[in-house]
C-alpha positions in Angstrom: 31.2 140.8 104.0 34.2 139.5 105.3 34.0 136.4 107.8 35.1 135.9 110.8 37.6 133.4 110.8 37.4 130.8 113.7 40.7 129.6 114.9 42.2 126.0 116.0 44.4 125.8 118.9 47.1 124.0 118.3 50.5 123.3 120.4 50.3 126.1 122.4 49.1 128.7 120.2 45.9 129.8 118.3 46.0 129.3 114.4 43.8 130.1 112.1 43.4 128.6 108.8 45.3 129.7 105.9 42.3 129.4 103.1 38.8 130.6 103.9 37.7 127.2 105.2 34.2 126.1 105.4 31.6 128.8 105.6 29.2 128.6 108.5 25.9 130.3 108.7 23.5 131.8 111.5 20.5 128.7 111.6 18.2 131.8 111.7 18.9 133.9 109.1 20.9 132.0 106.8 23.7 134.8 106.9 27.1 133.4 106.6 28.7 134.6 109.9 31.9 132.1 110.0 34.6 130.7 108.2 36.4 127.4 109.5 39.7 125.7 108.2 42.5 123.6 109.5 44.8 123.8 106.6 48.2 124.0 107.9 47.8 122.7 111.3 50.4 119.3 111.8 47.7 116.7 113.3 50.5 114.4 114.0 52.8 117.4 115.8 49.5 118.4 117.9 49.2 114.8 118.9 53.1 114.8 119.7 52.5 117.9 121.8 49.7 116.4 123.9 51.5 113.4 124.9 54.5 114.9 125.6 53.5 118.4 127.4 49.8 117.7 128.4 50.1 114.2 129.5 53.3 114.4 131.8 51.8 117.7 133.5 48.5 116.2 134.3 49.8 112.6 135.4 51.9 114.8 137.8 48.8 116.1 139.7 46.7 113.8 142.2 42.9 112.8 141.7 42.2 115.4 144.6 43.9 118.1 142.2 42.7 117.4 139.1 39.3 117.4 140.7 40.1 120.9 141.9 41.1 121.8 138.7 37.9 121.0 137.4 35.7 122.8 139.9 37.8 125.8 139.5 37.3 125.7 135.6 33.5 124.8 136.0 33.2 128.1 138.1 34.7 130.0 135.8 33.0 129.4 133.0 29.7 129.6 134.9 30.6 133.6 135.5 30.9 133.6 131.6 27.5 132.0 130.5 25.9 134.7 129.4 28.3 135.6 126.3 28.0 131.8 125.0 24.3 132.5 125.1 24.3 135.0 122.8 26.7 132.8 120.2 24.4 129.6 121.1 21.3 131.5 119.1 22.7 131.5 116.0 22.8 127.6 115.9 18.8 127.9 116.3 18.5 127.1 119.9 16.0 128.3 122.2 17.2 129.9 125.9 16.0 126.3 126.8 18.0 124.5 124.4 21.1 126.3 125.3 20.6 125.7 128.7 20.9 122.3 128.5 24.1 122.6 126.2 25.7 125.3 127.9 25.1 124.9 131.8 24.6 121.2 131.2 27.7 121.2 130.3 29.2 123.2 132.9 27.3 120.7 135.3 29.2 117.9 134.2 32.5 119.5 135.3 31.1 120.4 138.8 30.2 116.4 138.9 33.3 115.3 137.8 35.0 117.7 140.3 33.2 116.3 143.0 34.0 112.5 142.0 37.8 113.6 143.4 36.3 112.0 146.7 35.9 108.6 145.5 39.8 108.7 143.8 42.8 108.5 146.6 44.9 111.6 146.5 47.3 110.0 144.8 48.1 109.7 140.6 46.8 106.2 140.5 43.9 104.3 141.5 43.9 101.2 143.7 40.9 99.3 142.3 39.0 96.2 144.0 40.0 94.3 146.7 43.5 92.4 147.4 43.6 88.9 146.1 45.1 86.1 148.5 47.4 84.0 146.3 49.0 81.9 149.0 48.2 79.9 152.0 50.2 81.9 154.4 49.1 85.3 153.0 52.5 86.2 151.9 52.0 86.4 148.3 49.0 88.7 147.2 47.5 90.4 144.2 45.9 93.7 143.9 44.6 96.2 140.6 46.1 99.6 139.6 45.3 101.7 137.4 47.3 104.5 135.9 46.5 107.6 133.3 47.0 106.3 129.6 50.2 107.8 128.5 48.4 108.9 124.9 45.8 111.6 124.1 41.8 111.2 123.9 40.6 112.0 120.7 36.9 113.1 120.9 35.1 113.8 117.6 31.9 115.5 118.3 28.7 116.0 117.0 27.2 119.5 115.9 23.7 119.2 118.3 25.3 120.1 121.4 28.7 122.1 120.9 29.6 123.1 124.5 27.9 119.8 126.4 29.2 117.3 124.0 32.7 119.2 124.9 32.7 119.5 128.1 31.0 116.2 129.4 34.2 114.4 127.5 37.1 116.6 128.4 35.8 116.5 132.2 36.4 112.2 132.2 39.9 112.5 130.6 41.1 115.6 133.0 40.3 113.6 135.9 42.1 110.6 134.9 45.1 112.5 133.9 44.6 112.2 129.9 45.5 115.3 127.8 42.8 115.7 124.8 42.1 117.2 121.6 38.4 118.1 120.9 37.1 118.1 117.2 33.9 119.3 117.4 31.3 119.2 114.2 32.1 122.1 112.3 28.8 123.0 111.5 28.7 124.8 115.2 32.3 124.8 115.9 31.8 128.7 116.4 29.9 127.9 120.1 32.4 125.4 121.2 35.2 128.0 120.0 34.1 130.6 122.2 34.2 128.6 125.2 37.6 126.8 124.5 38.7 130.3 124.3 37.6 131.2 127.4 39.4 128.0 128.7 42.3 128.9 127.6 42.4 132.4 128.7 41.8 131.1 132.2 45.2 129.5 132.7 43.4 126.7 134.8 44.6 123.6 132.9 48.5 123.0 132.2 50.1 123.3 128.7 49.0 120.8 126.6 46.0 119.5 128.5 43.6 120.4 125.5 43.8 121.5 121.8 41.2 122.6 119.3 40.3 121.4 116.0 37.3 123.9 114.4 37.9 122.7 110.6 38.7 119.2 109.1 40.6 116.8 111.2 40.6 114.6 108.4 43.9 112.2 108.3 44.2 112.4 111.9 43.7 109.1 113.2 46.9 108.3 110.8 48.9 109.5 113.8 47.4 107.5 116.7 49.0 105.2 118.9 48.1 102.2 121.2 48.0 104.8 124.7 45.5 106.9 122.8 42.0 106.7 123.3 39.2 108.0 120.1 35.5 108.9 121.3 33.0 109.4 118.8 29.4 111.2 118.4 27.4 110.9 115.4 25.9 108.9 112.6 26.4 105.1 112.7 27.9 104.9 109.0 30.5 107.6 109.9 31.3 105.8 113.1 31.8 102.4 111.9 34.0 103.9 109.3 36.3 105.5 111.8 36.2 102.3 113.8 37.6 100.4 111.0 40.7 102.7 110.4 43.8 100.9 110.4 45.7 102.6 112.8 43.0 101.9 115.5 43.2 98.1 114.5 46.9 97.9 114.4 47.3 99.7 117.5 44.7 98.4 119.5 43.1 102.0 120.1 40.5 101.9 122.6 37.1 103.5 120.3 33.9 104.6 121.8 31.1 105.3 119.7 27.7 106.9 120.8 25.7 106.7 117.6 21.9 108.3 117.0 19.5 105.8 117.9 16.1 105.1 117.2 14.9 105.5 121.0 11.1 105.1 122.2 8.8 106.1 124.5 6.3 103.1 125.7 3.1 104.3 127.6 1.9 101.1 129.6 -0.9 99.0 129.2 -2.4 100.8 132.1 -2.6 104.2 131.9 -6.1 105.7 130.3 -6.6 109.3 129.4 -7.3 110.9 132.3 -4.5 109.6 134.9 -1.4 111.6 135.7 0.4 109.0 133.7 -1.0 110.0 130.7 -0.1 113.8 131.0 3.3 113.1 131.7 3.7 110.7 128.6 2.1 113.7 126.1 4.7 116.3 127.9 7.4 114.0 127.7 7.1 113.0 123.9 6.3 116.5 123.0 9.6 118.1 124.8 11.9 115.5 123.2 10.2 116.2 119.7 10.5 120.2 120.0 14.0 120.3 122.5 16.7 121.5 120.1 14.0 120.8 117.4 14.3 117.1 118.0 18.0 117.5 117.1 19.0 114.9 120.0 20.5 111.3 119.8 18.6 110.6 122.8 15.2 112.2 120.9 11.8 110.1 120.8 11.7 108.7 117.5 9.1 105.5 118.1 6.0 106.3 120.3 4.8 102.8 121.3 1.3 103.4 122.5 -1.9 101.0 123.3 -4.1 100.5 120.1 -6.8 101.2 121.5 -5.1 104.8 122.8 -3.8 105.9 119.7 -6.7 108.3 118.7 -6.8 109.8 122.5 -2.6 110.1 122.2 -2.9 111.7 118.8 -5.4 114.3 119.8 -3.6 115.1 122.9 -0.2 115.4 121.1 -2.2 117.3 118.7 -3.3 120.0 120.9 -0.2 120.3 122.6 2.0 120.9 119.7 -0.5 123.2 118.1 0.5 125.2 120.7 4.4 125.1 119.8 5.4 128.4 118.6 8.3 127.6 115.7 10.3 130.9 114.8 13.6 132.7 115.7 14.7 131.7 119.1 15.5 135.3 120.5 11.6 136.0 120.7 9.8 135.2 124.0 6.9 133.5 122.6 9.3 131.0 120.6 9.5 127.5 121.8 11.3 125.9 119.1 13.9 127.5 116.8 15.0 126.2 113.8 17.9 123.0 113.1 21.4 123.7 113.0 21.6 124.7 109.2 20.3 124.1 106.0 22.0 121.1 105.0 20.3 119.2 108.1 17.1 120.0 107.1 17.5 119.3 103.8 18.4 115.8 105.1 15.8 115.6 107.5 13.3 116.1 104.4 14.8 113.4 102.7 14.3 110.8 105.7 10.7 112.1 105.8 10.0 111.5 102.3 11.5 108.0 102.6 9.2 107.3 105.6 6.3 108.6 104.1 6.9 105.7 101.8 5.4 103.4 104.5 3.3 105.4 106.8 1.5 108.7 106.8 1.6 111.9 108.3 -0.6 112.8 111.0 0.1 115.9 112.8 2.2 118.6 111.0 2.9 119.7 107.4 6.4 119.3 105.7 5.8 122.7 103.8 3.3 124.3 105.4 3.3 126.1 108.5 4.1 129.3 110.3 7.6 130.6 111.3 7.2 133.6 114.0 10.1 136.5 113.5 12.3 134.9 110.7 11.8 133.8 107.1 11.1 130.0 106.8 13.0 129.5 103.7 16.1 131.5 104.4 16.7 129.9 108.4 16.4 125.8 109.0 13.0 126.1 110.0 10.9 123.0 110.0 7.6 122.1 112.1 6.8 119.0 114.1 5.4 115.6 112.1 4.1 112.9 113.7 3.6 109.7 111.7 1.2 107.2 112.6 2.2 103.8 111.3 -0.3 101.0 111.7 1.2 98.0 110.9 4.7 98.1 112.4 5.7 94.9 112.4 5.6 94.8 108.5 6.4 98.1 108.0 9.8 98.3 109.4 11.1 101.7 108.3 10.3 103.6 111.3 12.4 100.9 113.1 15.4 101.5 110.4 15.3 105.3 109.4 16.1 108.2 111.9 14.6 111.6 110.7 17.2 113.7 112.9 14.8 116.7 113.7 11.6 117.2 115.2 10.1 113.9 113.5 8.3 111.2 115.4 5.9 108.3 114.5 2.8 106.7 117.0 3.5 102.8 116.8 0.2 100.9 118.0 0.6 97.6 120.0 -1.7 94.5 121.7 -0.1 93.6 124.1 3.2 94.0 126.6 5.1 91.6 125.2 4.6 93.1 121.9 5.8 96.4 123.2 8.6 94.8 124.3 9.3 93.3 120.8 8.9 96.7 119.2 11.0 98.5 121.3 14.1 96.0 120.9 13.4 96.5 116.8 15.2 99.7 117.0 18.1 97.2 117.1 20.3 99.0 119.8 19.1 102.5 121.5 20.7 105.0 123.7 17.5 105.2 126.0 13.6 104.0 126.4 11.1 105.2 128.3 8.4 103.6 130.1 5.7 105.6 131.3 3.0 103.7 133.8 1.6 103.5 137.1 1.9 99.5 137.4 5.5 98.4 138.6 4.6 95.2 137.4 4.8 96.5 133.8 7.5 98.5 134.5 9.6 95.4 135.4 8.5 92.9 132.6 9.5 95.8 130.1 12.7 96.8 131.6 13.9 93.2 132.1 12.7 92.2 128.4 13.9 95.6 126.9 17.4 96.0 128.9 19.5 94.4 126.7 19.0 96.6 123.6 19.4 99.5 125.5 22.1 101.6 127.5 19.4 103.4 129.4 16.0 103.0 130.6 13.8 106.0 132.5 10.4 104.2 134.3 8.3 107.4 135.0 4.8 107.6 136.8 3.1 110.3 138.8 5.9 109.5 142.3 8.7 111.1 140.2 8.0 112.8 137.1 8.5 116.2 138.8 11.8 115.5 139.8 13.0 113.5 136.8 15.6 114.9 134.5 13.9 113.5 131.7 13.9 111.1 128.8 16.8 113.0 127.2 19.1 113.7 129.0 22.3 112.1 130.0 23.2 112.1 133.5 26.9 112.3 134.4 26.6 109.3 137.0 24.8 107.3 134.6 26.5 105.5 131.7 25.5 107.0 128.2 25.9 104.9 125.1 23.7 101.9 123.7 24.4 98.5 122.1 24.1 97.7 118.2 22.8 100.9 116.3 23.8 103.1 119.3 27.3 101.9 118.6 28.1 99.7 121.4 30.0 102.2 123.7 29.8 103.4 127.4 30.9 106.9 128.2 30.4 109.3 131.5 28.7 106.9 134.1 30.7 108.6 137.3 33.6 106.7 138.0 33.3 104.1 135.5 33.8 106.8 132.9 37.1 108.0 134.5 38.6 104.2 134.0 38.0 104.3 130.1 41.0 106.4 130.5 43.2 104.5 132.9 45.4 101.3 132.5 44.3 98.6 134.6 47.5 96.5 136.1 47.5 93.2 138.1 50.4 93.7 140.1 51.3 90.7 142.7 54.5 90.6 145.4 54.2 90.6 149.0 51.8 92.5 151.4 54.4 94.5 152.5 55.6 95.5 148.9 52.4 95.9 147.7 52.1 98.2 150.6 54.8 100.3 149.4 53.7 100.9 145.9 50.0 101.4 146.5 50.3 103.4 149.6 47.5 101.8 151.2 48.2 98.9 153.9 47.8 95.6 152.7 46.8 93.2 155.5 49.6 90.7 156.4 52.0 93.4 155.6 54.4 94.9 158.4 53.4 97.1 160.7 55.5 99.6 162.5 54.8 100.5 166.5 55.9 104.3 167.7 56.0 105.5 171.3 53.4 108.5 170.1 50.0 107.3 170.5 48.4 107.8 166.9 45.8 109.9 167.7 48.3 112.2 169.2 50.0 112.4 165.9 49.1 115.1 163.1 47.8 114.2 159.5 51.2 115.0 157.9 53.0 112.7 160.8 51.1 109.6 160.5 52.6 106.8 158.7 51.0 104.0 155.9 51.6 100.4 158.1 52.0 102.7 161.4 50.0 100.5 163.9 48.7 100.8 167.4 48.7 97.5 169.7 46.2 98.2 172.7 45.9 97.1 175.7 43.1 93.7 176.1 40.0 93.4 177.1 38.0 90.1 178.6 34.5 89.8 177.6 31.9 89.1 180.4 28.0 88.1 181.0 28.1 91.7 182.5 29.4 93.5 179.4 26.9 91.4 177.2 23.7 92.9 179.4 24.6 96.2 179.3 25.4 96.7 176.3 22.0 95.1 175.4 20.3 97.6 178.0 22.0 100.5 176.8 21.6 99.8 173.1 17.9 98.1 172.9 19.4 95.2 171.3 18.1 91.8 173.1 18.0 89.7 170.5 17.7 85.9 171.9 21.5 85.1 170.5 23.1 87.5 173.1 20.1 87.5 176.0 19.0 83.8 175.9 21.1 80.9 176.5 17.8 77.9 176.2 17.2 79.6 172.4 20.4 78.7 171.1 19.9 74.9 169.9 20.2 74.1 166.0 21.9 77.5 165.9 25.8 78.0 165.3 26.4 79.1 169.0 27.1 77.1 171.8 26.4 79.9 174.2 25.5 83.9 174.6 27.7 85.3 172.3 28.4 89.3 172.5 27.3 91.7 170.3 29.1 92.4 167.1 28.7 96.6 167.9 29.8 95.7 171.3 32.9 94.1 170.0 33.6 97.1 167.5 32.5 99.7 170.4 34.9 98.0 173.1 37.5 98.3 170.7 37.1 102.1 170.2 37.3 102.1 173.7 40.7 100.5 173.5 42.6 102.3 170.5 40.8 105.9 171.4 42.9 108.4 173.3 40.5 110.5 175.2 42.5 113.6 175.4 42.0 116.4 172.7 44.6 116.1 170.1 44.4 116.7 166.2 41.8 114.0 165.4 38.6 116.2 165.0 36.0 113.6 164.6 35.0 109.9 163.6 33.9 110.5 160.3 32.2 107.3 159.6 33.1 103.2 158.8 33.7 101.7 155.5 33.3 98.1 155.8 32.8 96.1 158.8 33.0 91.9 159.4 32.2 89.9 162.2 34.4 86.9 161.9 34.0 84.9 164.8 31.7 84.6 167.9 32.7 85.7 171.0 31.9 84.5 174.2 32.1 85.3 177.4 35.3 84.6 178.8 37.5 85.2 175.6 40.0 88.2 175.7 40.2 90.5 173.1 42.8 93.2 171.6 43.0 95.4 168.9 45.8 96.4 166.0 45.0 100.0 164.8 46.5 100.5 161.9 47.1 103.3 159.2 45.4 101.8 156.0 45.0 105.2 153.8 45.4 108.8 153.9 43.3 111.8 151.4 43.8 115.2 152.3 40.9 117.5 151.7 40.9 121.1 150.5 40.4 124.1 152.6 36.7 125.6 152.0 37.4 128.9 153.1 40.8 130.4 154.1 39.3 130.1 157.9 38.4 126.6 157.4 40.3 124.0 159.0 43.2 122.2 157.1 42.6 118.4 157.7 42.6 114.8 156.1 40.6 111.9 156.3 42.9 108.9 157.8 41.4 105.5 157.4 42.4 102.7 160.0 42.5 99.4 159.4 40.9 97.9 162.7 42.1 94.3 163.5 40.5 92.9 166.7 41.7 89.4 167.6 41.2 87.0 170.8 43.5 85.3 173.0 44.2 82.9 170.1 45.8 85.5 168.0 42.6 85.0 165.2 40.6 87.9 163.9 37.1 88.2 165.3 36.2 91.2 163.9 37.4 93.6 160.8 36.5 97.1 160.1 37.8 100.0 158.4 36.9 103.3 160.2 37.9 106.7 158.8 38.6 110.0 160.9 38.9 113.4 160.3 42.4 114.6 161.7 44.2 118.3 161.4 46.9 118.7 159.7 49.9 120.3 161.3 50.6 123.5 159.2 47.6 125.8 158.6 48.5 127.6 155.5 
């Protein structure tokens, strides 16, 4: 039977390799189902296309527009998820395994779409606060971050063919950088199916994404200084790629996420019968059996108090005895095969190496039952648990990883020993700690954090809603030091910034206001005859300022505000209690000053301002005493348009205002950034 040829997507069109390419098999049946090849592709031309077509198109969009693009793509893929589940079964994944890969990946798109709200409605990002560089504030500095003008090359692993692609492209697309996706060929047929729908949607601009299903050998020969390379896979392959001459000569950022020997620690306080003991057993079993243990975050080392090893062994044995291995399409099956025969053979080899220094106490490498499939034709392997009775001397378990349903129980005597053992992995993506004692949790976290990218602390309070040991979350960093690759991806805004160039800019506040489109304190302000609260969103200009009437603060103001607010703090109400304080008399409440400022700048009549949206920051910089006179300068600081959620929704945007409250000497007494929601003039 002729094999279905996978196609690559290059320079805006689908291209099949001219030769047969590598044969790909159904992991359950062993049947040959696809062929993948990349002969005939011009990697240099693909990268030029990304830089010259995809990059400019993405950079024309603002963060808000890119975020809405991701949201539309996520909704589109979610509607078509069932066809992905069907193909995912060929990789050996159960429905639950596929959910993590498929809907977890789509969830990353949704998360990064939502992150647009943390970015401006601009093509660039203003980072941090301005730096005052001169005495009179006529010369300041700031940082802006602009999209890199290259292409992201994502070299992904075989175990998550959907999540691995979507979690990475969500970030580079939000940043405004195009990508070339290179999935591991072994399971690239699932990536290709999802990618085909992405292109069919027409949501992304031309050149934003390209795909290589076959070999990409030689692609790094074409990288340039503005590019970014990410890699997920084995540490040995990652090190080889990271040392590529072009990576070094062009100073190209290289993010590596390698498989690591992650651990799960049972706290000294946890005894059988406690909820935390059951939580521990459940978490370990889940990480051994999910995706047949083919996860870069899977638990490879089970670190247990020495006097509870037998209890843990018995509990794990009972749980794993109910784990049905077989065809994942069968309802009773809880664990499918590995992704391919080559993977199974590699895991068997690693198991044999580990068996030289420790013994298998649960499971058997060869004798196990498989439901609904041929054990030899499919890439099946049963869960295996080793016991290492001397982990400080027999160190193979800290150095050799069997990338499948394999883990080792490691006993310890003291919490300090547990910390040392966890660190012996020499850098891990994740460690989990199961304990009901928060002091033990603190000790282990602080003792192991330097060697881990993420630490999960589980107890009865959070276990029910926990996302689990093996689930990297889009808002948290994923990566780890040492053996784990030394990289970092995702992490919310942090991840986006890996694809942006941070540049320091210097100049006058007025000039930097014009460059950033964010008002810089000390910059020129301009007044108009129309109150800004009477203007629609589009009509307001950055730097536009209202200078209000003034108000002289009295003791009656202070007393009345205390009565209304209930704030009778001694500094406001008791002049006899001020000795030894910084105050020379009764001082006005800071929130009275802010409230009075609002009373001075608010236009009371109905207009385009819909509501007060909140306060970003507020400082009270100088005491205000009765008899002092205050005024306000209200300046348009920044504007962020909002999308209409429904056709009937009001078109609107968020306006950030700099509120500068000053006294009769002109000195600032309070400063804040407040937000209002303002109607747009044009409602289409």
